[in-house]
N, C-alpha and C positions, 0 to 999 in steps of 0.2 A: 644626460644622466639624471633621473629624478631623484628628489631627496629621500634618503634612507630613514624611516622612522622606527625607532625602537618600541618594542611593546610594552603596555602598561600591564600589571598584574589585575587579574580578576579578583573581585572581592566578594565573599558570600557571608551572609549573616548566620550564627550558629546559635545554639541554646547559650543565655547570657552566663557569664562566670564573673563574680566581682574581682575587680584588680585595681592595682595602683600603680601609678608611674612617678618616675623622678627623672627630672631633666637636669642638666648641668652644663654650662657654659665655661669652657676653658679658654680664656683669653690668650693664653701663652701659645697654644697650638691652634687657635681660631678654629675650634670644634664644639660643635653641639652634640651632646650624646643624650639618649633616653632610655630609659630600662622599665620593662613592664613584668610585674609580678601577678600571677593570677592566684586566687584563694583556692583552697579545697584539696581534696585528697585524690588518689588516683580514680579513674573511671570507674564508674559502676559496672561496667563490662568485664573489668579486671577483678575477678573474685580473689586472686593470689597477688594483688598489690603489693603488700607488705613484704611478703616473701620474695617477690620478684625484685622489690627494690634493695632487698638486702643481698640477694644473690648478684645482682647487677654492680652493686657497690664492689663486693668482693672481688669480682671477676673484672672489674674496672670497664664494665659494658655502659655506654650511655646511649640514649635515645638519638635516633638521627635528628639533625637540625637542617635549616634550609636558610638561603641567603640569595636576596635580590638586591641588584645594584643599579644605581642611575647616577652617572657622573661619579661625584665623590661621596655620595650616599650609599650607604649599606644597611640594609633592613635584615635583621636576624630574626627568624620564625624558629618555633619550637617544633616538637615532632608533630604535633597537631596541625602545623602551619598557621598558627597564630602568632601576631606580633610580639616579640619578646624584647626587642630593642632595636635602636639605629643610632648611628652616629654619621655625622657628614663634616666635612672641612668647609668652612665658609667666610667670607670677608665681609664684615658688618658695612663696610663703606660702600660695598655694591648691593646691600639689601635695599628694595624699593619701599618707600614709606606707603603706608595704606590705612584706609579705614575700611576694611571689608564689612559687610551688614553681617550682624553677628546671628546666626542661626542655632536655635537650641539643637543639641544633639541626643538622640536616644540612646539610651545604654544598650550596647551590644558586644558580643564577642564576634569577631571576624576571623575568617580563613582566606588564605591568599593561594591563587594559583597562578603559576608562571612558566610553565613547561620546564620542569625541573629534570636537570639531568641525573645520573646515577650517583653523583657525588652531592646532590641537594643543591646545586647552584641553579638557579631560574634565569630565565631569559633577561637580558639587561632592559631596562627602561631609560627615558631621557631623563637628564638631570632636571631637577625642579628649579623653579624660580623661586627665589627667597622673599617674602615680603615681611615686614615687621610692622605692627600696630604698638607704638610705644604708649599710647594712653591706656590700652587693655592690656599691655605686656604681654602680647601675644605674638608668636611666630608663626608663619604660613609657608608650607612648602607647596608649591603650585604647580600641577601640570596641565590645569583646565578648569573649568567651571564644574562646581558640585551641586547636584540636583538633591541630594540628601546627606545627612551628617549622622555618623555613629560615634558614641562617647565609649571609647574603650575603658578609659579611667577618666576620673574627674578633671585632670587638667590635659588629656589626650583625646582629641577626636580626629576622626578620618571622613572626609568628603569623599562620596562616590559619585561618578558620572551615571547618566541615564543607561549607559551600557555596562554597568557593574564593574567599571574598571576604577582603579584608584585615582582621584583627581586632586585631593588636597590632603594635607596633614596639619592639623592646628595645635600647637603647644601653647597653653597657658602658662601664666605666671613666670615667664622667661625675663630673667634679668641680666641685661648684657653691659659688662663692663669692658672695654677695649683696653688691650695693654698699652702701658705708657710708651711714648717714642723713645727710642734708644739713640744714642749718639752713635 
């Protein structure tokens, strides 16, 4: 029986929207989380954006969201299938030390496709290998080699493979402090 390979999501570049990201290391639960916030108002195609938002709030209607998983990694996407955040359980003792060559990332907004079902759950992907570059304070989640880099926010970049699939996630400014040993 051959090895079963899970499917990597496909990534496409859309019109750039300024965004910011925040990354947190929770030593107690060994979890890294990242949240992304996009700037701007409702899309230009939605002439009744303000009224729609008001009605949606009053009726407790929220836009659909999407999720893609890979091992302990959960990637949350907004209604436009843009990265909204992710978190994953990890053990820093198992991180591979590295000094990947640093490639500048072009500012971009990316959309993900992953064969989503009616509940917004995408096909699963392989668990990433986690690399840490302590000199640059960067954490890499890797599924393979990236041929180009896109900066979603100043401290968050995604590496994309030649076949337009997600290859790496690069988090800058990661300060990892492990929990003290307990008796």
